[in-house]
N, CA, C and O of each residue as an XYZ file, in Angstrom:
380
protein
N     -89.526   -218.390     79.753
C     -88.909   -219.532     80.383
C     -88.116   -219.029     81.590
O     -87.432   -218.010     81.503
N     -88.205   -219.736     82.705
C     -87.460   -219.389     83.906
C     -86.528   -220.541     84.264
O     -86.942   -221.700     84.268
N     -85.281   -220.227     84.562
C     -84.297   -221.241     84.930
C     -83.744   -220.898     86.306
O     -83.068   -219.879     86.447
N     -84.014   -221.733     87.351
C     -83.385   -221.456     88.639
C     -81.887   -221.722     88.535
O     -81.464   -222.735     87.978
N     -81.100   -220.813     89.069
C     -79.654   -220.920     88.871
C     -78.917   -220.349     90.071
O     -78.925   -219.134     90.267
N     -78.289   -221.176     90.869
C     -77.382   -220.713     91.919
C     -77.994   -219.682     92.860
O     -77.304   -218.741     93.252
N     -79.233   -219.820     93.227
C     -79.842   -218.873     94.138
C     -80.438   -217.653     93.464
O     -80.948   -216.768     94.151
N     -80.391   -217.577     92.148
C     -81.028   -216.473     91.434
C     -81.952   -217.079     90.380
O     -81.928   -218.290     90.163
N     -82.747   -216.270     89.738
C     -83.621   -216.731     88.659
C     -83.188   -216.042     87.374
O     -82.943   -214.835     87.363
N     -83.093   -216.812     86.285
C     -82.756   -216.251     84.981
C     -83.972   -216.434     84.087
O     -84.402   -217.561     83.841
N     -84.530   -215.323     83.596
C     -85.674   -215.365     82.702
C     -85.200   -215.025     81.297
O     -84.363   -214.142     81.109
N     -85.737   -215.726     80.323
C     -85.337   -215.531     78.934
C     -86.560   -215.076     78.148
O     -87.610   -215.716     78.210
N     -86.437   -213.990     77.419
C     -87.514   -213.491     76.576
C     -86.935   -213.127     75.213
O     -85.808   -212.643     75.105
N     -87.727   -213.370     74.185
C     -87.319   -213.034     72.825
C     -88.335   -212.058     72.252
O     -89.506   -212.403     72.094
N     -87.894   -210.836     71.937
C     -88.732   -209.837     71.280
C     -88.088   -209.535     69.942
O     -86.987   -208.989     69.870
N     -88.784   -209.893     68.905
C     -88.207   -209.721     67.576
C     -87.006   -210.630     67.435
O     -87.112   -211.837     67.656
N     -85.884   -210.078     67.077
C     -84.676   -210.886     66.914
C     -83.689   -210.685     68.066
O     -82.552   -211.151     68.002
N     -84.133   -209.980     69.132
C     -83.240   -209.704     70.252
C     -83.631   -210.560     71.455
O     -84.797   -210.601     71.848
N     -82.651   -211.236     72.030
C     -82.877   -212.048     73.228
C     -82.537   -211.215     74.457
O     -81.457   -210.630     74.545
N     -83.462   -211.169     75.394
C     -83.234   -210.459     76.645
C     -83.167   -211.462     77.777
O     -83.960   -212.403     77.822
N     -82.236   -211.274     78.688
C     -82.136   -212.126     79.867
C     -82.294   -211.236     81.099
O     -81.582   -210.246     81.270
N     -83.247   -211.615     81.948
C     -83.518   -210.892     83.188
C     -83.065   -211.773     84.335
O     -83.513   -212.914     84.448
N     -82.203   -211.277     85.173
C     -81.700   -212.043     86.310
C     -82.235   -211.399     87.573
O     -81.960   -210.234     87.858
N     -83.006   -212.172     88.330
C     -83.589   -211.680     89.570
C     -82.761   -212.237     90.714
O     -82.729   -213.447     90.936
N     -82.098   -211.358     91.433
C     -81.233   -211.753     92.541
C     -79.817   -211.308     92.257
O     -79.052   -212.017     91.603
N     -79.467   -210.134     92.750
C     -78.146   -209.566     92.470
C     -77.112   -209.894     93.520
O     -76.174   -209.124     93.728
N     -77.266   -211.032     94.190
C     -76.248   -211.449     95.147
C     -75.004   -211.908     94.408
O     -74.834   -211.608     93.226
N     -74.145   -212.625     95.089
C     -72.884   -213.028     94.456
C     -73.121   -213.921     93.238
O     -72.465   -213.735     92.213
N     -74.031   -214.871     93.322
C     -74.277   -215.764     92.186
C     -74.942   -215.028     91.032
O     -74.529   -215.179     89.882
N     -75.966   -214.235     91.326
C     -76.667   -213.498     90.272
C     -75.759   -212.541     89.537
O     -75.864   -212.391     88.320
N     -74.868   -211.892     90.265
C     -73.933   -210.947     89.644
C     -72.959   -211.654     88.713
O     -72.637   -211.138     87.642
N     -72.491   -212.825     89.110
C     -71.566   -213.596     88.266
C     -72.278   -214.080     87.004
O     -71.729   -213.999     85.906
N     -73.509   -214.586     87.168
C     -74.273   -215.047     86.003
C     -74.502   -213.886     85.041
O     -74.324   -214.042     83.833
N     -74.895   -212.721     85.562
C     -75.131   -211.550     84.712
C     -73.858   -211.142     83.972
O     -73.901   -210.851     82.776
N     -72.745   -211.120     84.668
C     -71.479   -210.723     84.041
C     -71.088   -211.681     82.926
O     -70.626   -211.253     81.868
N     -71.270   -212.964     83.159
C     -70.883   -213.949     82.133
C     -71.789   -213.889     80.915
O     -71.326   -214.038     79.784
N     -73.091   -213.668     81.143
C     -74.004   -213.558     80.006
C     -73.727   -212.291     79.194
O     -73.794   -212.313     77.965
N     -73.418   -211.193     79.877
C     -73.188   -209.925     79.197
C     -71.832   -209.879     78.493
O     -71.663   -209.149     77.516
N     -70.878   -210.647     78.980
C     -69.509   -210.595     78.452
C     -69.442   -210.945     76.968
O     -68.626   -210.383     76.237
N     -70.280   -211.854     76.523
C     -70.226   -212.286     75.124
C     -70.659   -211.191     74.165
O     -70.291   -211.209     72.990
N     -71.449   -210.226     74.665
C     -71.948   -209.170     73.792
C     -73.148   -209.589     72.975
O     -73.709   -208.770     72.247
N     -73.560   -210.850     73.074
C     -74.707   -211.354     72.316
C     -76.018   -211.234     73.089
O     -77.094   -211.394     72.513
N     -75.933   -210.953     74.395
C     -77.127   -210.903     75.232
C     -77.358   -209.504     75.779
O     -76.416   -208.764     76.062
N     -78.624   -209.160     75.921
C     -79.001   -207.962     76.665
C     -79.403   -208.452     78.048
O     -80.308   -209.277     78.173
N     -78.743   -207.952     79.086
C     -78.927   -208.478     80.444
C     -79.402   -207.372     81.368
O     -78.876   -206.260     81.347
N     -80.410   -207.691     82.186
C     -80.874   -206.789     83.229
C     -80.795   -207.534     84.549
O     -81.426   -208.579     84.710
N     -80.029   -207.010     85.494
C     -79.863   -207.598     86.824
C     -80.748   -206.827     87.795
O     -80.618   -205.609     87.922
N     -81.647   -207.530     88.480
C     -82.605   -206.906     89.387
C     -82.328   -207.360     90.810
O     -82.216   -208.556     91.080
N     -82.218   -206.396     91.716
C     -82.030   -206.687     93.131
C     -83.041   -205.873     93.925
O     -83.269   -204.700     93.629
N     -83.635   -206.481     94.915
C     -84.635   -205.805     95.742
C     -83.960   -205.050     96.877
O     -82.800   -205.293     97.209
N     -84.706   -204.142     97.454
C     -84.226   -203.417     98.617
C     -83.885   -201.983     98.293
O     -83.686   -201.622     97.133
N     -83.819   -201.163     99.338
C     -83.538   -199.745     99.131
C     -82.067   -199.492     98.835
O     -81.201   -200.308     99.149
N     -81.808   -198.351     98.227
C     -80.436   -197.911     98.025
C     -79.944   -197.395     99.372
O     -80.471   -196.414     99.896
N     -78.956   -198.043     99.920
C     -78.532   -197.698    101.277
C     -77.013   -197.658    101.356
O     -76.323   -198.554    100.869
N     -76.518   -196.613    101.973
C     -75.076   -196.503    102.154
C     -74.712   -196.545    103.639
O     -73.686   -195.998    104.045
N     -75.547   -197.189    104.443
C     -75.303   -197.271    105.882
C     -73.972   -197.958    106.156
O     -73.689   -199.018    105.597
N     -73.171   -197.364    107.001
C     -71.887   -197.969    107.362
C     -72.080   -199.244    108.177
O     -71.175   -200.074    108.259
N     -73.257   -199.401    108.779
C     -73.525   -200.618    109.550
C     -73.459   -201.861    108.667
O     -73.156   -202.951    109.153
N     -73.739   -201.707    107.383
C     -73.701   -202.844    106.466
C     -72.294   -203.393    106.279
O     -72.130   -204.552    105.900
N     -71.292   -202.587    106.535
C     -69.903   -202.996    106.329
C     -69.242   -203.551    107.581
O     -68.076   -203.943    107.542
N     -69.973   -203.591    108.692
C     -69.404   -204.063    109.954
C     -70.267   -205.214    110.471
O     -71.264   -204.974    111.152
N     -69.901   -206.460    110.159
C     -70.748   -207.610    110.480
C     -71.190   -207.702    111.939
O     -72.321   -208.109    112.205
N     -70.337   -207.338    112.882
C     -70.696   -207.471    114.293
C     -71.855   -206.529    114.668
O     -72.536   -206.753    115.668
N     -72.074   -205.486    113.869
C     -73.158   -204.541    114.141
C     -74.463   -204.903    113.424
O     -75.451   -204.178    113.545
N     -74.481   -206.002    112.687
C     -75.680   -206.375    111.929
C     -76.943   -206.535    112.788
O     -78.033   -206.259    112.288
N     -76.850   -206.969    114.060
C     -78.079   -207.022    114.857
C     -78.772   -205.663    115.015
O     -79.974   -205.612    115.276
N     -78.039   -204.583    114.862
C     -78.640   -203.249    114.960
C     -79.576   -202.958    113.786
O     -80.389   -202.036    113.855
N     -79.465   -203.736    112.718
C     -80.318   -203.541    111.548
C     -81.661   -204.260    111.671
O     -82.564   -204.011    110.872
N     -81.809   -205.150    112.662
C     -83.081   -205.849    112.846
C     -84.182   -204.835    113.125
O     -84.036   -203.955    113.973
N     -85.290   -204.976    112.393
C     -86.405   -204.060    112.557
C     -86.268   -202.772    111.748
O     -87.164   -201.929    111.787
N     -85.169   -202.603    111.019
C     -84.979   -201.406    110.195
C     -85.588   -201.628    108.810
O     -86.138   -202.693    108.532
N     -85.488   -200.620    107.948
C     -86.012   -200.764    106.586
C     -85.224   -201.789    105.773
O     -85.676   -202.212    104.708
N     -84.051   -202.193    106.263
C     -83.236   -203.193    105.569
C     -83.560   -204.619    106.005
O     -83.051   -205.574    105.418
N     -84.387   -204.769    107.012
C     -84.751   -206.081    107.558
C     -86.035   -206.566    106.894
O     -87.071   -205.907    106.982
N     -85.968   -207.709    106.235
C     -87.144   -208.257    105.560
C     -88.014   -209.056    106.530
O     -89.080   -209.541    106.151
N     -87.575   -209.193    107.755
C     -88.317   -209.896    108.819
C     -88.584   -211.361    108.500
O     -89.580   -211.925    108.954
N     -87.711   -211.973    107.732
C     -87.835   -213.409    107.487
C     -87.425   -214.168    108.735
O     -86.550   -213.727    109.480
N     -88.054   -215.301    108.961
C     -87.696   -216.161    110.090
C     -87.398   -217.552    109.552
O     -87.965   -217.979    108.547
N     -86.498   -218.254    110.238
C     -86.187   -219.626    109.845
C     -87.234   -220.571    110.408
O     -88.030   -220.198    111.269
N     -87.221   -221.775    109.918
C     -88.022   -222.826    110.534
C     -87.368   -223.170    111.866
O     -86.162   -222.976    112.016
N     -88.128   -223.675    112.839
C     -87.504   -224.077    114.106
C     -86.359   -225.064    113.850
O     -86.510   -226.014    113.081
N     -85.222   -224.830    114.498
C     -84.020   -225.629    114.293
C     -83.809   -226.597    115.455
O     -84.094   -226.267    116.607
N     -83.316   -227.776    115.150
C     -83.023   -228.752    116.201
C     -81.671   -228.485    116.856
O     -81.529   -228.614    118.072
N     -80.676   -228.110    116.043
C     -79.306   -227.968    116.545
C     -78.739   -226.566    116.361
O     -77.522   -226.385    116.385
N     -79.594   -225.584    116.180
C     -79.125   -224.209    115.993
C     -80.145   -223.252    116.601
O     -81.261   -223.654    116.931
N     -79.768   -222.011    116.744
C     -80.655   -220.976    117.308
C     -81.166   -221.372    118.686
O     -82.290   -221.034    119.055
N     -80.346   -222.086    119.444
C     -80.791   -222.643    120.718
C     -81.088   -221.568    121.760
O     -81.836   -221.828    122.703
N     -80.530   -220.385    121.620
C     -80.782   -219.320    122.583
C     -81.939   -218.423    122.200
O     -82.228   -217.457    122.906
N     -82.612   -218.722    121.093
C     -83.704   -217.885    120.603
C     -85.053   -218.527    120.904
O     -85.139   -219.737    121.110
N     -86.103   -217.713    120.930
C     -87.450   -218.227    121.180
C     -87.802   -219.301    120.159
O     -87.717   -219.074    118.952
N     -88.193   -220.461    120.648
C     -88.605   -221.594    119.800
C     -87.544   -222.022    118.781
O     -87.869   -222.643    117.769
N     -86.285   -221.691    119.048
C     -85.177   -222.036    118.144
C     -85.389   -221.497    116.723
O     -85.044   -222.160    115.744
N     -85.953   -220.305    116.621
C     -86.231   -219.669    115.336
C     -85.312   -218.465    115.155
O     -85.298   -217.561    115.991
N     -84.548   -218.450    114.069
C     -83.658   -217.342    113.768
C     -84.383   -216.253    112.984
O     -85.364   -216.519    112.290
N     -83.891   -215.032    113.104
C     -84.493   -213.894    112.398
C     -83.533   -213.379    111.361
O     -83.844   -212.422    110.652
């Protein structure tokens, strides 16, 4: 069973008498959901987050985030064309 929850996915599996919960998306919401499920001690929780292990200092300085475009940390997602945003970008599409 999969339950969409706050921008993450929570999967529930039962093997024998043990319930396992897999949370896909370790952002702020996924981390909170994982912590709350694990706190009771009744659940086995695995939090999964994609992406490389990176300690780049650029990640801690928001104004430098454009320098990460095209790097291994950039998933190259694009937004849909926007009517009232991304006005300075090609076709009003954000990266």
